[in-house]
N, C-alpha and C positions, 0 to 999 in steps of 0.2 A: 356590247353583247357578250363577248368572251369573258369580260371581267365579271359580269353578272352570273354567267354560267359557272365560272370558277367559284364565285361566292356560294352558289347553290350547292356545288360539289363539296366545298369546305364544310358547309353546314351539315350536309348529310353525313360526311365523314365523322364529324364531331358527335352526331347522334349515334352513329354506329359504334364509335369508340366507347362512348359512355355505356351503350348497351352491352358491349363486350366486357367492360370492366365489372359490371354488376353480375354478369353471367360467367365470369372467368373460372369459377370453380366447377362449372358444369362442362367446360370445353377444354380439351387437351389435344393440341396439334390437329385440329379438324378445320374444315372449311365452313364459313358462314356466308350464305349467299342471300343478298337482298335484291329483289327484282322489283323495279318500278312498274307502274301500270303501263302496259304496252299501248301505243297509239293504234287506231283502227287501220292505218296504212303505213307502210314502211317507205319513206322517201329515199331517193338515191343520194349519193354522196354530195352532189352539187346542191341539192335541196337542203341537206342537213347543214351545209356550210352557211346557207343563207337563212336558216331557221331563226325564229324570234327567240328572245331571251327567256320565254316561258317554255321552250322545248324541254321535254323530259329526258332524263338520263335513263337509258333502257336497262342497264344492268351494271351493278358494281360488285365485283368479286374481291373479297378480302380473304387472305390466307394468313391469319395471325398464328404466330408460334407461341401460344399461351401455355405456360407451365402450370402444372397442378399446384394449387396453393396449399400449404400445410400449416397447421397450427404450431406456432412457436411457443413453447411453455415459458411462463414467467415465474417469478417467485411468489405470485399471488395465488394461493390455493383455490380461490374462487373463480379464477379465469378458466373458461371453457372454450372449446372450439365454437366458431360461429354457428349458431343453431339453424340459420336459414340457408346454409350451404350444404350441398350434397356431394357425394363421391370424394370426400376429403378424408385422408388417412392421417390421424393425429400422430405426431412424433412424440407425444407425451406418454410415458408409461404411467399406468394407473398407480396412484399412491396406495400403499398397503394400509389397511385399517386395523388398528389394534384396539381391542376393548380391554381397559384396565379396571379391575374390580377390587376396590379396597374393602376387605371383608368386614362384616359386622356393622356397627353403628350404634345408635341409641338402644338401650335395653328395652325389652318388651313392656316392662312395667312403667316406662316413661311414655309409652305410646297410647293414644286414645284408640278406641275401636275404629273411628273414622280414619285415623292415620294408618292403622294396620291394613284396612281395606284398600286405601289409596296406594299403599306400598306393595300390594299384590298378595297379601296373606289371605288365607281362606278360613272361614269359620264353619265348623262342623260340630257334631255332637262330641267330638274329641277336644273341642276348644279351637284356638287359633293356631294355624300352622300351614303346611303345604304338603302336597303329594310328592314323593321322592322320584317317581318315574312318569314317563309318558306311557300310554298303551303301546305294546309292541308294534313297531312299524309306523308309529306316529311321532310327530314332534309338536303337536298342538293340543292333544287330548290327554288330560291327566288320567292316571290309571285308576284312581279312586279305590285302590286296594285289590284290583284283579286285572287280568289280561295283560300282565307285564312280566318282566324278568323276576320280580320279587326280591331282588338283591338288596341287602341292607346290612349295616354293621351289626356286630354282636349286640343282642338285646334291642335291636331296632326293628323297624317295620316300614311299610310303604308310607306311613304317615310320619311327618317330621314336625314336632311341636315347636312353635316360635321361640319358646323360652330356652330351648336347647342351644340356641345361638347367642344367648346373652353373655357378653364379656365386658367387664368394666375396664375402660381405658384402652383396650386393644384397637377399637375402631379408629381412634385418633392417630395411633402409630401407623396403622395401615394407610390411612388417607395421606399422611405426610409423605410416606415413601412413594405412594402413587403419584403425588403431585410433582415430585422431583423426576420420576420416571417419565411422566408426560412431557415435561419440559425438554428432556434430552431426546426423547423419541421424535418430537416435533422438529427439533434442530437437525435430526438425521433425515427428515423428509417423510415421516410417517404421519398419517392422520390418526388421532387418538380420540376415543370415546370413553367416558367414565360412567360407571353404573351409579355412582353417587359422587357429589362434590361437597357434601355437607354432612351433618350428623344423622341423616335419615338412615333407615334400615330396611331396604327393599328385600322382598323374598328372593330366593335364588331364581325362581321362575321369572320374576320381573327383571332381575339383573340380566338374564340371558336375552331379553328383548333388544338389548343394545347390539346384538349381533346382526340385526336386521335393519334395512333402510327405514327410517322414520319409526323404528321400534315396532314394526308390523310383522309379527311372527308368521303371518300367512304369505308373506313375500319370501323370495329366496334370500338366505343370509348373504350379506356383502362384506362382512368383516373377515379378516384373515386369521386372527387368533384371539383367544380370550385368555387373559392372564389374571388369576386371582391371587391377591397379596394378603397374607395373614402373618401373624406372629404367634409363636407357640406358647404353651404353658403346661405345667404339670411335672416339672422336674427335668432338667437337661440344659444343654447349651448348644448353640450353633444353628446352622441353617440347613434346610432340606426341602426337597419337593416331594409331593405325594404321588406315588407311583400308581399308574393305571394297569389293570389286568382283567382278564376274563371277558365275558361277552357284554357288549353294549348294543342295545337293540332299537335305539331311536332312528327314525327315518333320516336318510340322506347322508349319514356319516360314511367316511371311506373305510376300506378294509384295514388301512393303516392308522385308524383313529387313535388307538391306544399308543402305538409306537411313536407316532408323531407328537402326541402330547407329552410322552416321557422324554423324548429328545429335546423338546422345547423347555421343559422343566429343568432338565440337566444342564442345558446351555445357560439358563438364568442363574441357577444355583452355583455353577462353577464360576461364573463371573463375580458373584457376591463373595464367595470364599477367597477368590484371587485378589479382589480389590478392596476388601474391608478386613476388619479385625475379627470378624465372625468365622469360626471354623465350621467344619461339616458336622452335622448331627446325624448319628446312626448311619454313617457311611454315605450320607447325602440323600437317602430315600426313606420315606415312611410308607408303609402299606396300609392304605385305607381306600380301596378302589370303588367303594359303593357310594361315594359322595353324590349328593343331588346334582351338583354341577356336572359331574362326569356322566351321570345317567340321563341328563337332559340337554347338554350342549349340542348345537348343530354343527359346530366347527372345532378345529384343533384347540385344545385347552390345556393349560398348565396351572398347577396349584402349588404355591410356595408357602412354607412356614419359615419365616425369617427371624431367627433369634427367639429367645424365650423372654417374654416381657415380665415374667415372674421371677427371673434370675437377675440379681443386681448387676452382675458384670455384663451380661448381654443387654440389659436395659440401658446401661451407660453407653454402650456402643450404638444402640438404636437411637439414642438422643444425640450423640456427638457426631455420628457418621451417616446421618439420614440422607444427605445429598449424595454421598458416595454409594449408598445402597440404591438410591433411585437411579443413579447413572449406571450402576451395574445391572440393574433390571433391564434398562434400555439396551445396554451393550449385549446382554445375553439374548434378548429378542432379535437384535440385529444379526448376531452370530448365527442364530437358527435359520434366518432367511438368506443370509449372504455368506455364511461360513463354508 
């Protein structure tokens, strides 16, 4: 009789233990009380001693000292905390997301109308291009020439023709530098998104979709920085970042938007000058604050002009020190966040 009762107790304890294990994330130093169905009458102690082996156990009280389970991060970036557990505080710090934008790509005369449309360019009576601004206070609605800051470079306007971005050869240089930067950033623990990884030529507006989860600009941006990589032309030598200034009026940016972008650009350019054979161009800064990416980005942004691809000396450095340039881009970004 007592052996059978013990077996029943053991079975119940096993069931309780299994239940506690599956619910361990919901219990922290609390009591779990399991009460069996009470019999209609309560026998005295002598009757209980003589009860049959089918007698029910009235109450089992368990006081487990169950510690809150925490997610232990691994080297697998796809690992996530168990989704079916609640009240768990992850010990993993969210990996920062960096968007790398290799400027330009194929020239507009190489693109079909379908390719232009697929890459985010707009067709109007002005031809193919895109609008430079969002409407003031928006980050999804193109200005279409009114209701915006109206800022534009000299001889420019709210409309930006696609052909203005045509550059022979520069797109490949930019992509090569970005691929090295991506490699080093990932080794440092960052998540990296690319606006292009081939010879395509997305509009600036489409490139900025990489700031959002699943490219959905109607969601909140989840990237931490957008870094645009270019090479310069037109006479000169060395590397510089384009400095932001003035009023930017897109929705959601911080009061320190321009200052943060300038500091990020300065960190990256300083690393390039320190670690490669490229010197500083124009004291390390270029004034062109009305760029589309500045006027439309929802997050901190930096824009680099790395060397002059139409200068033979700089081009030799761009070819021979591409990996060092990419590593410097990564180190500059890391210095911005952790320096």
